[in-house]
Every structure is written in structure tokens, then in C-alpha cells.
C-alpha positions in Angstrom: -30.4 -18.2 23.3 -33.4 -16.4 24.7 -34.9 -16.0 21.1 -34.6 -19.7 20.9 -36.5 -20.3 24.0 -39.5 -17.8 23.1 -39.7 -19.5 19.6 -39.8 -22.9 21.1 -42.5 -22.0 23.9 -44.6 -20.5 21.3 -44.5 -23.3 18.9 -45.0 -26.2 21.6 -47.3 -24.4 23.8 -48.7 -20.8 22.8 -49.9 -21.7 19.4 -51.4 -25.3 20.4 -53.9 -23.9 23.1 -56.4 -20.9 23.1 -56.1 -19.2 26.5 -59.1 -17.5 28.0 -57.3 -15.7 30.8 -53.7 -14.0 31.7 -53.7 -16.2 34.8 -54.0 -19.5 32.8 -51.3 -18.3 30.4 -48.9 -17.4 33.4 -49.6 -20.8 35.1 -48.7 -22.7 31.9 -45.7 -20.7 31.3 -44.3 -21.6 34.7 -44.9 -25.1 34.1 -43.3 -25.0 30.8 -40.2 -23.2 32.3 -39.9 -26.1 34.8 -40.1 -28.6 32.0 -37.6 -26.8 29.6 -35.0 -26.6 32.5 -35.7 -30.3 33.4 -32.7 -32.8 33.0 -35.0 -35.2 31.5 -35.9 -33.2 28.5 -34.2 -35.1 25.6 -32.8 -33.2 22.7 -32.4 -34.7 19.2 -29.6 -32.1 18.1 -27.6 -33.2 21.2 -27.7 -37.0 20.2 -30.5 -37.9 22.6 -28.9 -36.1 25.7 -30.5 -33.6 27.9 -29.3 -29.8 27.9 -27.6 -30.3 31.2 
């Protein structure tokens, strides 16, 4: 499960943007974790439902 999370965060966030500081990266990771745990995040493999 955690490997899936890291693969997702890398493909959706890390590979898309070039970071100039660790502080900026940490901030974006924290925001992404909030989004990832959000009830409104729709998953196609769950037939349009959120993970919750």
C-alpha cells in the first residue's frame, strides 16, 4: 500500500515540478497528503467513489 502511495506522489507531484528547496518540497508533500486522504478524491478503479 505504501509503495502505491509513493508511486502516486512521485508521478503526480514530484516529477511534474522542479523544487528549489527542501522546505518547498516538504510543504507540497504535506499538502498532497491532505489531498490524498481527502474524502472527495475520486478513484476510477473504485467506480467513481472516494477511498473512504
